[in-house]
VEXDREN-2710 file (C-alpha; in Angstrom, 1 decimal):
% VEXDREN-2710
k/r/px/py/pz
1/UNK/24.7/-26.0/-10.1
2/UNK/23.2/-23.9/-7.4
3/UNK/21.6/-20.8/-8.8
4/UNK/20.2/-17.8/-7.0
5/UNK/17.6/-15.5/-8.7
6/UNK/16.6/-12.1/-7.1
7/UNK/13.2/-11.2/-8.4
8/UNK/12.0/-7.6/-7.6
9/UNK/9.2/-6.5/-10.0
10/UNK/6.2/-7.9/-11.8
11/UNK/8.2/-7.9/-15.1
12/UNK/10.8/-10.1/-13.4
13/UNK/8.3/-12.6/-12.2
14/UNK/7.1/-13.0/-15.8
15/UNK/10.6/-12.9/-17.3
16/UNK/12.3/-15.4/-14.9
17/UNK/9.4/-17.9/-14.4
18/UNK/10.3/-20.0/-17.4
19/UNK/14.0/-19.8/-16.9
20/UNK/13.7/-21.1/-13.4
21/UNK/11.4/-24.0/-14.6
22/UNK/13.9/-24.8/-17.4
23/UNK/16.8/-24.9/-14.9
24/UNK/15.0/-27.1/-12.5
25/UNK/14.2/-29.5/-15.3
26/UNK/18.0/-29.8/-15.8
27/UNK/18.4/-30.6/-12.1
28/UNK/19.9/-27.3/-11.1
29/UNK/19.1/-26.2/-7.5
30/UNK/17.4/-22.8/-7.5
31/UNK/16.7/-20.2/-4.8
32/UNK/14.4/-17.4/-5.8
33/UNK/14.3/-14.4/-3.5
34/UNK/12.0/-11.4/-3.7
35/UNK/10.9/-8.4/-1.5
36/UNK/7.7/-7.2/0.0
37/UNK/6.4/-5.2/-3.0
38/UNK/2.7/-5.3/-3.7
39/UNK/2.6/-6.1/-7.4
40/UNK/5.5/-8.5/-7.4
41/UNK/4.2/-10.4/-4.3
42/UNK/0.7/-10.8/-5.7
43/UNK/1.7/-11.6/-9.3
44/UNK/4.2/-14.3/-8.1
45/UNK/1.3/-16.0/-6.3
46/UNK/-1.0/-15.6/-9.3
47/UNK/1.6/-17.2/-11.6
48/UNK/2.6/-19.8/-9.0
49/UNK/6.2/-18.6/-8.9
50/UNK/7.5/-19.3/-5.4
51/UNK/9.7/-16.5/-3.8
52/UNK/11.4/-16.3/-0.5
53/UNK/10.5/-12.8/0.6
54/UNK/13.5/-10.9/2.1
55/UNK/13.2/-7.2/2.9
56/UNK/10.8/-4.6/1.3
57/UNK/10.5/-1.9/-1.3
58/UNK/11.8/1.4/-0.2
59/UNK/9.2/3.7/-1.7
60/UNK/9.8/7.2/-3.1
61/UNK/12.2/8.9/-0.7
62/UNK/15.9/8.6/-1.1
63/UNK/16.4/7.9/2.6
64/UNK/13.8/5.2/2.7
65/UNK/15.2/3.6/-0.4
66/UNK/18.7/3.6/1.1
67/UNK/17.5/2.2/4.4
68/UNK/15.4/-0.6/2.9
69/UNK/18.2/-1.5/0.5
70/UNK/20.8/-1.6/3.3
71/UNK/18.7/-3.8/5.5
72/UNK/17.9/-6.1/2.6
73/UNK/21.6/-6.5/1.8
74/UNK/22.3/-7.7/5.3
75/UNK/19.4/-10.1/5.4
76/UNK/20.1/-11.4/1.9
77/UNK/23.7/-12.1/2.7
78/UNK/22.7/-14.4/5.5
79/UNK/20.2/-16.3/3.4
80/UNK/22.5/-16.5/0.3
81/UNK/25.5/-17.6/2.4
82/UNK/23.4/-20.5/3.7
83/UNK/22.3/-21.5/0.1
84/UNK/25.9/-21.3/-1.2
85/UNK/25.1/-20.5/-4.9
86/UNK/27.5/-21.0/-7.7
87/UNK/25.8/-18.3/-9.7
88/UNK/23.5/-15.3/-9.2
89/UNK/20.9/-14.0/-11.8
90/UNK/19.0/-10.8/-11.5
91/UNK/17.5/-7.9/-13.4
92/UNK/20.0/-5.4/-12.1
93/UNK/19.1/-5.8/-8.5
94/UNK/21.4/-3.5/-6.4
95/UNK/21.1/-5.8/-3.4
96/UNK/22.0/-8.9/-5.4
97/UNK/24.9/-7.1/-7.0
98/UNK/26.3/-6.1/-3.6
99/UNK/25.8/-9.5/-2.0
100/UNK/27.1/-11.5/-5.0
101/UNK/30.2/-9.3/-5.2
102/UNK/30.8/-9.5/-1.5
103/UNK/30.5/-13.3/-1.4
104/UNK/32.4/-13.8/-4.6
105/UNK/29.5/-15.2/-6.6
106/UNK/29.5/-14.7/-10.4
107/UNK/26.5/-12.5/-11.4
108/UNK/24.6/-12.5/-14.6
109/UNK/22.3/-9.5/-15.0
110/UNK/19.6/-8.6/-17.5
111/UNK/18.9/-5.0/-18.3
112/UNK/17.0/-3.1/-21.0
113/UNK/16.9/0.3/-19.2
114/UNK/20.2/2.3/-19.4
115/UNK/18.0/5.3/-18.5
116/UNK/17.7/4.0/-14.9
117/UNK/21.2/5.4/-14.2
118/UNK/21.1/5.3/-10.4
119/UNK/20.4/1.5/-10.5
120/UNK/23.0/0.9/-13.2
121/UNK/25.7/2.6/-11.2
122/UNK/25.0/0.3/-8.3
123/UNK/24.9/-2.9/-10.4
124/UNK/26.6/-3.0/-13.8
125/UNK/30.2/-2.4/-12.5
126/UNK/30.0/-5.6/-10.3
127/UNK/28.5/-8.1/-12.7
128/UNK/30.1/-10.9/-14.7
129/UNK/27.9/-10.7/-17.7
130/UNK/25.2/-8.1/-18.8
131/UNK/22.5/-9.5/-21.1
132/UNK/20.4/-7.0/-23.0
133/UNK/18.3/-6.6/-26.2
134/UNK/20.3/-6.1/-29.4
135/UNK/18.7/-2.7/-30.0
136/UNK/20.7/-1.2/-27.1
137/UNK/24.1/-0.1/-28.4
138/UNK/27.3/-1.1/-26.5
139/UNK/28.0/2.6/-26.0
140/UNK/25.0/2.9/-23.7
141/UNK/27.0/1.0/-21.1
142/UNK/30.4/2.6/-21.7
143/UNK/30.5/4.8/-18.7
144/UNK/29.3/2.1/-16.3
145/UNK/32.5/0.2/-15.8
146/UNK/31.8/-2.9/-17.9
147/UNK/33.7/-4.0/-21.0
148/UNK/32.2/-4.8/-24.4
149/UNK/33.1/-8.5/-24.1
150/UNK/31.0/-8.8/-20.9
151/UNK/27.9/-7.6/-22.8
152/UNK/25.8/-10.3/-24.4
153/UNK/23.0/-9.2/-26.6
154/UNK/19.9/-11.2/-27.7
155/UNK/17.7/-10.6/-30.7
156/UNK/14.5/-9.9/-28.8
157/UNK/12.6/-7.5/-26.6
158/UNK/12.1/-8.8/-23.0
159/UNK/8.4/-9.6/-23.2
160/UNK/9.2/-12.3/-25.7
161/UNK/10.5/-14.4/-22.7
162/UNK/6.9/-15.0/-21.7
163/UNK/4.8/-14.1/-24.8
164/UNK/6.8/-16.7/-26.8
165/UNK/5.6/-19.4/-24.4
166/UNK/2.0/-18.1/-23.9
167/UNK/-0.4/-20.9/-24.7
168/UNK/-3.6/-19.5/-23.1
169/UNK/-6.4/-18.5/-25.4
170/UNK/-8.2/-15.5/-23.9
171/UNK/-12.0/-15.2/-24.3
172/UNK/-12.7/-11.5/-24.5
173/UNK/-16.4/-11.8/-23.8
174/UNK/-15.8/-13.8/-20.6
175/UNK/-13.1/-11.4/-19.5
176/UNK/-15.3/-8.4/-20.1
177/UNK/-17.8/-10.1/-17.8
178/UNK/-15.1/-10.8/-15.2
179/UNK/-14.1/-7.1/-15.2
180/UNK/-17.7/-5.9/-15.3
181/UNK/-17.3/-4.0/-18.6
182/UNK/-20.5/-2.9/-20.3
183/UNK/-19.4/-0.5/-23.0
184/UNK/-18.3/-1.6/-26.4
185/UNK/-14.8/-0.2/-26.5
186/UNK/-12.1/-0.5/-23.8
187/UNK/-9.0/1.6/-23.1
188/UNK/-6.5/0.2/-20.7
189/UNK/-4.1/2.6/-19.0
190/UNK/-0.9/1.8/-17.1
191/UNK/0.4/4.9/-15.2
192/UNK/4.0/5.8/-14.9
193/UNK/6.4/4.3/-12.3
194/UNK/6.3/7.5/-10.3
195/UNK/8.5/6.3/-7.5
196/UNK/11.4/5.2/-9.7
197/UNK/14.6/7.1/-9.1
198/UNK/14.7/8.3/-12.7
199/UNK/11.2/9.9/-12.4
200/UNK/11.3/11.4/-8.8
201/UNK/11.2/15.2/-8.9
202/UNK/10.7/15.1/-12.7
203/UNK/7.9/17.3/-14.0
204/UNK/5.7/15.3/-16.4
205/UNK/2.5/16.0/-18.4
206/UNK/1.0/12.6/-17.7
207/UNK/-1.7/13.8/-15.3
208/UNK/-3.0/16.3/-17.9
209/UNK/-3.0/13.6/-20.6
210/UNK/-4.9/11.1/-18.5
211/UNK/-7.4/13.7/-17.5
212/UNK/-8.1/14.5/-21.2
213/UNK/-8.6/10.8/-21.9
214/UNK/-11.1/10.4/-19.0
215/UNK/-13.1/13.6/-19.7
216/UNK/-13.3/12.9/-23.4
217/UNK/-14.1/9.2/-23.5
218/UNK/-15.6/8.0/-20.2
219/UNK/-19.2/8.2/-21.4
220/UNK/-18.6/6.0/-24.5
221/UNK/-15.6/3.8/-23.5
222/UNK/-14.6/1.5/-20.6
223/UNK/-11.5/3.0/-19.1
224/UNK/-9.5/0.5/-17.0
225/UNK/-6.5/1.8/-14.9
226/UNK/-3.9/-0.7/-13.6
227/UNK/-2.0/1.3/-11.0
228/UNK/1.5/0.4/-9.6
229/UNK/1.1/1.6/-6.0
230/UNK/-1.6/1.8/-3.3
231/UNK/-1.4/5.6/-3.3
232/UNK/-1.9/5.7/-7.1
233/UNK/-5.1/3.7/-6.6
234/UNK/-6.4/6.1/-4.0
235/UNK/-5.4/9.1/-6.2
236/UNK/-7.3/7.9/-9.3
237/UNK/-10.4/6.8/-7.3
238/UNK/-10.6/10.2/-5.5
239/UNK/-10.1/12.2/-8.7
240/UNK/-12.3/10.3/-11.2
241/UNK/-14.7/8.2/-9.2
242/UNK/-17.0/6.1/-11.3
243/UNK/-15.8/7.6/-14.6
244/UNK/-13.1/5.0/-14.6
245/UNK/-12.5/1.5/-13.2
246/UNK/-9.4/1.3/-11.1
247/UNK/-8.2/-2.3/-10.6
248/UNK/-7.6/-2.9/-6.9
249/UNK/-6.1/-6.3/-7.4
250/UNK/-2.9/-7.2/-9.3
251/UNK/-3.8/-8.9/-12.6
252/UNK/-2.1/-10.8/-15.3
253/UNK/-0.8/-8.3/-17.8
254/UNK/-1.4/-10.4/-20.9
255/UNK/-4.9/-11.2/-19.8
256/UNK/-5.7/-7.5/-19.2
257/UNK/-4.2/-6.4/-22.5
258/UNK/-6.2/-9.0/-24.4
259/UNK/-9.5/-7.2/-23.6
260/UNK/-8.1/-3.8/-24.5
261/UNK/-9.0/-2.1/-27.8
262/UNK/-6.3/0.5/-27.1
263/UNK/-3.5/0.4/-24.6
264/UNK/-2.0/3.6/-23.1
265/UNK/1.2/3.2/-21.2
266/UNK/3.3/5.5/-19.0
267/UNK/6.1/3.0/-18.5
268/UNK/8.0/0.5/-20.5
269/UNK/7.3/-3.2/-20.0
270/UNK/3.5/-3.4/-20.5
271/UNK/3.7/-0.9/-23.4
272/UNK/6.2/-3.2/-25.2
273/UNK/4.1/-6.2/-24.2
274/UNK/0.9/-4.7/-25.6
275/UNK/2.7/-3.7/-28.8
276/UNK/4.1/-7.2/-29.4
277/UNK/0.6/-8.6/-28.8
278/UNK/-0.6/-6.5/-31.7
279/UNK/-2.7/-4.0/-29.7
280/UNK/-3.0/-0.4/-30.8
281/UNK/-0.5/1.1/-28.3
282/UNK/0.3/4.6/-27.2
283/UNK/3.2/5.6/-25.1
284/UNK/2.9/8.7/-22.8
285/UNK/6.1/8.1/-21.0
286/UNK/8.2/11.2/-20.3
287/UNK/11.4/9.2/-20.7
288/UNK/13.1/8.2/-23.9
289/UNK/13.5/4.4/-24.1
290/UNK/15.6/2.4/-26.6
291/UNK/12.7/-0.1/-26.7
292/UNK/10.1/2.6/-27.4
293/UNK/12.3/4.0/-30.2
294/UNK/12.5/0.6/-31.8
295/UNK/8.7/0.0/-31.6
296/UNK/8.0/3.5/-32.9
297/UNK/10.2/3.0/-35.9
298/UNK/8.4/-0.3/-36.7
299/UNK/5.0/1.3/-36.3
300/UNK/4.0/-0.7/-33.2
301/UNK/3.5/2.2/-30.9
302/UNK/2.7/5.9/-31.1
303/UNK/4.3/8.5/-28.8
304/UNK/2.3/11.5/-27.6
305/UNK/3.4/14.3/-25.3
306/UNK/0.2/16.3/-24.7
307/UNK/-3.5/16.2/-24.3
308/UNK/-4.4/17.4/-27.8
309/UNK/-2.3/14.7/-29.4
310/UNK/-3.7/11.9/-27.3
311/UNK/-7.4/12.8/-27.9
312/UNK/-6.8/13.2/-31.6
313/UNK/-5.0/9.9/-31.9
314/UNK/-7.5/7.9/-29.8
315/UNK/-10.4/9.2/-32.0
316/UNK/-8.4/8.3/-35.1
317/UNK/-7.8/4.7/-33.9
318/UNK/-11.4/4.3/-32.8
319/UNK/-12.7/5.4/-36.2
320/UNK/-10.3/3.3/-38.3
321/UNK/-11.7/-0.3/-38.5
322/UNK/-8.5/-1.6/-40.0
323/UNK/-6.1/-0.1/-37.6
324/UNK/-6.2/-3.1/-35.2
325/UNK/-5.8/-5.6/-38.0
326/UNK/-2.7/-3.8/-39.3
327/UNK/-1.2/-3.6/-35.9
328/UNK/-1.7/-7.3/-35.3
329/UNK/0.0/-8.2/-38.6
330/UNK/2.9/-5.9/-37.9
331/UNK/3.4/-7.4/-34.5
332/UNK/3.3/-11.0/-35.7
333/UNK/6.0/-10.3/-38.4
334/UNK/8.3/-8.7/-35.8
335/UNK/7.7/-11.3/-33.1
336/UNK/8.4/-14.3/-35.3
337/UNK/11.9/-13.0/-35.9
338/UNK/12.8/-12.7/-32.3
339/UNK/14.5/-15.3/-30.1
340/UNK/13.7/-16.3/-26.5
341/UNK/16.0/-14.4/-24.1
342/UNK/15.8/-17.4/-21.8
343/UNK/17.8/-19.4/-24.3
344/UNK/20.6/-16.8/-24.1
345/UNK/20.7/-17.2/-20.3
346/UNK/20.8/-21.0/-20.6
347/UNK/23.8/-20.8/-22.9
348/UNK/25.7/-18.7/-20.3
349/UNK/24.8/-21.0/-17.5
350/UNK/26.1/-23.9/-19.6
351/UNK/29.5/-22.1/-19.8
352/UNK/29.7/-22.1/-16.0
353/UNK/28.7/-25.7/-15.8
354/UNK/31.5/-26.6/-18.2
355/UNK/34.2/-24.8/-16.1
END
């Protein structure tokens, strides 16, 4: 078969890398498209995942998002029509959904984020199958024009797609030298996805929370910040200077998490990844995620909503020598009972091959 993947974010680079390799091993012809988006572009090169770049990320304004998406649909249509795929696979790419629908290409989409409602309205009604973690109820998709029989659930959280195949052994001492870390303890912070449609114009307390972390711990703890956008990098450098280390380059998430003693996440994917790696993990996201709820119930992440809570919890974790050990054990127990989401995709692909 000829299969087209549209890969838009760093998570999707990690998530689809092994699926593409597996399909190529089975002699399927694969086209992987992406867009000019800083983190995705650089991580794909870091992970040796070849993408054909078409179009760009639209940024934070609604007009710019619409314009970039419209242009990308036009350019994608030409490229995809030349490739003539039998199947499209995406992680709810609006452009892929429109092109696949317009060209009559069956579309398999993954999604673990019903809260991203604007994107879902542009994609879910047009797909052939929706694949998602089992913890997301069928009812979450009810008002999006898809039937229950089109929803295929897998018993895993999405980071299992790459963590389950991770064979690298990370040397923390070498990595601390690589990142020029001198203090004993390290907090890694991943800010929120501030330009996402579901966060634009939303008042959050994240800036106050992060300021409390920096002012309380910067003298005793390495504070590493992995930003999403160039303007975030400038913002944190200007505000905190040498009190923190803002990573200018895109890095491998699992590598970075491996050197953290505590991970603080304002989004979803790296928070879940950190939790499943057994790191003490704190979510400061202003959004309610099904994935976060599952991890909270199972003791793998803690949720905080204000500065007082975050400082108190960080001190508690740093003073409890057994906290990290307990987290690691919990994560291993949960991880071993999860399946690889890639296998679910392969089964669906096999259905189309058999037609």
